[in-house]
C-alpha positions as CSV (number, residue, x, y, z in Angstrom):
1,X,5.6,5.7,4.1
2,X,5.9,2.0,3.8
3,X,4.9,-0.7,6.3
4,X,6.6,-4.0,6.9
5,X,5.6,-6.7,9.3
6,X,8.2,-9.5,9.6
7,X,7.6,-12.9,11.3
8,X,4.9,-11.4,13.5
9,X,3.5,-13.7,16.2
10,X,0.8,-12.8,18.8
11,X,0.2,-15.5,21.5
12,X,-2.4,-15.3,24.3
13,X,-3.2,-17.5,27.3
14,X,-6.0,-20.0,26.7
15,X,-6.5,-21.6,30.2
16,X,-3.4,-23.6,30.9
17,X,-2.4,-23.5,27.2
18,X,-1.5,-20.8,24.8
19,X,-3.2,-19.8,21.5
20,X,-1.4,-18.4,18.5
21,X,-3.6,-15.7,17.1
22,X,-1.0,-14.5,14.5
23,X,1.9,-16.8,13.5
24,X,4.9,-16.0,11.5
25,X,3.0,-13.4,9.6
26,X,4.7,-11.2,7.0
27,X,3.2,-8.2,5.2
28,X,4.6,-5.3,3.3
29,X,2.5,-2.3,2.1
30,X,4.1,0.4,0.0
31,X,3.4,4.1,0.0
32,X,0.1,4.7,-1.9
33,X,-0.9,1.1,-2.0
34,X,-4.3,0.0,-0.7
35,X,-4.5,-3.6,0.7
36,X,-7.6,-5.4,1.8
37,X,-7.5,-8.1,4.5
38,X,-10.4,-10.7,4.6
39,X,-10.9,-13.6,6.7
40,X,-13.4,-15.6,8.9
41,X,-14.6,-14.1,12.2
42,X,-12.0,-14.8,15.0
43,X,-9.2,-15.2,12.5
44,X,-7.2,-12.4,14.1
45,X,-7.9,-9.5,11.7
46,X,-8.6,-6.9,14.6
47,X,-5.4,-8.2,16.4
48,X,-3.5,-7.6,13.2
49,X,-4.8,-4.0,13.0
50,X,-4.0,-3.4,16.7
51,X,-0.5,-4.7,16.3
52,X,0.2,-2.7,13.1
53,X,-1.3,0.4,14.7
54,X,1.1,0.2,17.6
55,X,-1.7,-0.5,20.0
56,X,-0.5,-3.9,20.9
57,X,3.1,-5.2,21.0
58,X,3.6,-8.5,19.1
59,X,4.9,-11.5,21.0
60,X,7.6,-12.0,18.3
61,X,8.6,-10.4,15.1
62,X,9.1,-6.8,13.9
63,X,7.0,-3.9,12.9
64,X,8.8,-1.4,10.7
65,X,7.7,1.9,9.4
66,X,9.8,3.4,6.7
67,X,12.4,0.9,7.5
68,X,12.6,1.8,11.1
69,X,11.7,-1.0,13.6
70,X,9.3,0.5,16.2
71,X,9.0,-2.4,18.6
72,X,12.7,-3.2,19.2
73,X,13.0,-1.1,22.4
74,X,14.6,1.8,20.6
75,X,11.5,4.0,21.1
76,X,9.9,4.9,24.4
77,X,6.3,4.5,25.0
78,X,5.9,8.3,24.7
79,X,7.7,8.3,21.4
80,X,5.5,5.4,20.1
81,X,2.4,7.3,21.1
82,X,3.7,10.5,19.3
83,X,4.4,8.4,16.2
84,X,1.0,6.9,16.3
85,X,-0.7,10.3,16.5
86,X,1.4,11.9,13.9
87,X,1.6,9.2,11.3
88,X,-1.2,6.7,11.7
89,X,-4.9,7.1,11.0
90,X,-7.1,4.5,12.7
91,X,-10.6,3.6,12.0
92,X,-12.4,0.9,14.0
93,X,-15.9,-0.7,13.9
94,X,-16.9,1.5,16.8
95,X,-16.5,5.2,16.0
96,X,-15.1,6.0,19.5
97,X,-16.1,9.7,19.3
98,X,-16.0,12.1,22.3
99,X,-19.6,12.5,23.5
100,X,-19.2,16.2,24.3
101,X,-17.7,17.3,21.0
102,X,-19.5,18.2,17.8
103,X,-18.6,16.4,14.6
104,X,-16.5,19.4,13.6
105,X,-14.8,19.6,17.0
106,X,-13.9,15.9,16.8
107,X,-11.6,16.8,13.8
108,X,-10.4,20.1,15.2
109,X,-9.2,18.3,18.3
110,X,-6.7,16.3,16.2
111,X,-5.1,19.6,15.0
112,X,-5.2,21.0,18.5
113,X,-3.3,18.1,20.0
114,X,-0.4,18.8,17.7
115,X,-0.6,22.5,18.1
116,X,-1.7,23.2,14.4
117,X,-5.4,24.4,14.9
118,X,-5.6,27.4,12.7
119,X,-7.8,28.6,9.8
120,X,-6.3,26.0,7.4
121,X,-7.0,23.1,9.8
122,X,-10.6,24.3,10.2
123,X,-10.9,24.5,6.5
124,X,-9.5,20.9,6.1
125,X,-11.9,19.6,8.8
126,X,-14.9,21.2,6.9
127,X,-13.7,19.7,3.6
128,X,-13.3,16.2,5.0
129,X,-16.8,16.3,6.6
130,X,-18.1,17.3,3.2
131,X,-16.3,14.4,1.5
132,X,-17.9,11.9,3.9
133,X,-21.3,13.5,3.5
134,X,-21.5,15.0,6.9
135,X,-21.1,18.7,6.4
136,X,-24.8,19.3,7.3
137,X,-24.3,17.6,10.6
138,X,-21.0,19.4,11.6
139,X,-22.6,21.0,14.6
140,X,-24.1,17.8,16.1
141,X,-22.8,15.7,18.9
142,X,-22.5,11.9,18.7
143,X,-25.7,11.4,20.7
144,X,-27.6,13.1,17.9
145,X,-26.0,11.1,15.1
146,X,-26.8,7.6,13.8
147,X,-24.4,4.8,13.9
148,X,-23.5,5.2,10.2
149,X,-23.0,9.0,10.7
150,X,-20.8,8.5,13.7
151,X,-18.7,6.2,11.6
152,X,-18.3,8.7,8.8
153,X,-17.1,11.3,11.3
154,X,-14.6,8.8,12.7
155,X,-13.3,8.2,9.2
156,X,-12.9,12.0,8.5
157,X,-11.1,12.3,11.9
158,X,-8.7,9.5,11.0
159,X,-7.7,11.4,7.8
160,X,-7.4,14.8,9.5
161,X,-3.7,14.7,10.3
162,X,-2.8,13.4,6.8
163,X,-1.5,10.1,8.1
164,X,1.2,8.2,6.3
165,X,-0.4,4.9,7.4
166,X,-4.2,4.3,7.4
167,X,-5.6,1.2,9.1
168,X,-9.3,0.6,8.9
169,X,-11.0,-2.3,10.7
170,X,-14.4,-2.9,9.1
171,X,-14.9,0.8,8.4
172,X,-18.2,0.3,6.5
173,X,-19.8,-2.2,8.9
174,X,-22.5,0.2,10.0
175,X,-23.2,1.8,6.6
176,X,-25.5,0.8,3.9
177,X,-24.0,-0.7,0.7
178,X,-24.0,2.5,-1.3
179,X,-22.5,4.6,1.4
180,X,-20.0,1.8,2.1
181,X,-18.7,1.8,-1.5
182,X,-18.4,5.6,-1.3
183,X,-16.3,5.4,1.9
184,X,-14.1,2.6,0.5
185,X,-13.6,4.7,-2.6
186,X,-12.6,7.7,-0.4
187,X,-10.2,5.7,1.6
188,X,-8.5,4.4,-1.6
189,X,-8.5,7.8,-3.3
190,X,-7.1,9.5,-0.2
191,X,-4.3,6.9,0.3
192,X,-3.2,7.2,-3.4
193,X,-3.3,11.0,-3.4
194,X,-1.3,11.4,-0.2
195,X,1.0,8.3,-0.6
196,X,-0.3,6.7,2.5
197,X,0.0,2.9,2.9
198,X,-3.6,1.8,3.5
199,X,-4.7,-1.5,5.1
200,X,-8.5,-2.2,5.2
201,X,-10.1,-5.1,7.0
202,X,-13.5,-5.7,5.3
203,X,-16.1,-8.4,5.0
204,X,-17.8,-6.9,1.9
205,X,-16.6,-8.5,-1.4
206,X,-18.4,-5.8,-3.4
207,X,-16.0,-3.2,-2.0
208,X,-12.8,-4.9,-2.9
209,X,-12.5,-3.4,-6.4
210,X,-11.0,-0.3,-4.9
211,X,-8.0,-2.2,-3.5
212,X,-4.7,-3.0,-5.2
213,X,-4.4,-6.4,-3.4
214,X,-6.6,-8.7,-1.3
215,X,-5.1,-11.0,1.2
216,X,-6.8,-13.6,3.3
217,X,-5.9,-14.2,6.9
218,X,-6.0,-17.9,7.8
219,X,-4.2,-19.9,10.5
220,X,-2.5,-16.8,11.7
221,X,-0.8,-16.1,8.4
222,X,-1.7,-13.9,5.4
223,X,-2.2,-16.1,2.3
224,X,-1.3,-15.3,-1.3
225,X,-3.0,-12.3,-2.9
226,X,-6.5,-12.9,-4.2
227,X,-8.3,-11.1,-6.9
228,X,-11.7,-9.6,-5.6
229,X,-13.8,-12.0,-7.7
230,X,-12.2,-15.0,-5.9
231,X,-13.0,-13.8,-2.4
């Protein structure tokens, strides 16, 4: 899957005025490509993730997945929600786990929702938990997990449906440096293996080596690619 944002603008009310959070923003991410987005706090990085992940409609511009515009009115809200579940893996700063479900059940729920919960799905869930270092905590509910552990479960859950587009907003913010590098490596490896277009918002320069491109969000626009050493 490839992702293309064209002339994206997001404007919000600011008292009696308006504020441009994103302005004439363009971005293309090809299948299997891993792109990092950096920028100052308040630069609009989370708004960019929400817009790209079809959680927020842009004020102007087009979001296209595999060449199909998804915000031009051709898809119903139900169809957009179905597309988001089937094709997009989202990881946020907050894990957003279901309090009553164990770590394993968090992943199994993804398969259950699309009617594919079977032995193969359970095996995939177990494998993903092992890859994020959480197999020994598979039977624990979120209340018994640390913040970093919850985030690792959230990452495994985001990869459960083999998404074509992975969006991660500060996915390693609650992890120590060593575990953060492991998770970034896993995101990059998974994206390249599956051919998923992967966009990662991060504040950790030491983790950028896993990315194919690094872009900076400034003034509502994405600036020219930077190499990690320049960030």
